[in-house]
C-alpha positions, 0 to 999 in steps of 0.5 A: 644599076643593080639587078634587083631594081630592074623590071623583067621585060615582058614577053611579046605576048604580054606586050600585045595583051597590054596594048590590046587592053590599053586599046580597049580602054581608049575605045571605051573612053572614045565611045563614052566621049562620043555619047557625051558629045552626041547628048550635048549636040542633041541638047543644043539642037533641042534648045535651038528648036524649042526656044522659038516654039516657046517664044511663039507660044508666049507671043500667042498668049500675049496676043490673046491678052492684048486682043481681050484688052482691045475688046474691053476698051472698044466696049468701054468706048461704045458705052461712053459714046452711048452715054454721051449720046444720052447726055445730049438728049434733053429728055435724058437730062430732064430725067436725071435732074428729076431723079436727083431731086426725087421728083416725078411728072404727074403721070409717072410712077416712081419705084424706088428700092430702099437702101440697105439701112432702110431695109434693115430698119423695115426688117426690125420694124416687121420683127417688132410688129410680129412680136407685138401681134404674137403677144396680143394673140397670147394675151387674147388666148389667156383672156378667152381661157379665163372667161371660159373657166369662169363661165364653167364655174358659174354653170357649176354653181348654178346647179 
C-alpha cells in the first residue's frame, strides 16, 4: 500500500482521549436508556394501579344507577299495588263509574276543571263581553254628552 493512504497512528494520549469520549457517549446513551426504561416502568405501574381504580369508580357509578332504578321500580310497584287495592274497593269502582258517566250522588258537589279548548272559548267570550261593555259605555257617554249639550242650548235660548 502506498503511504498517502495510510492514516497516521494516534498517540497514546489521543487514543485515551478517543476512548474517554466514546465512554462518555456510551454513558450518556445508557443514562438516556435508563431514563426511558424508568419512564416506561412508571407508565406500566400507573396503568396497573389506575386501571382498577377507574374500574372501581365505574362500578360505583353503575351501582348508584342500578340502585336508583331499583328505587323507582319499587315505587312503581307500590303505586300499582295501591291502585289494585283501590280497584278492589267497591266505593272506588262506583266513584270511577260516576266520574266517567259525569254523574254525582245527591249530596255530592262536582268540581270540574274545563279542558284547554273550553278555557280558550271562555276567554274569547269574556274578551267579547268586555268589548261589548266598553262599546255600550262609550255609546252611553256620547248620549249623555249630547243630552248635556242640548240642555245647555235650550237654557241659552230661553234667556
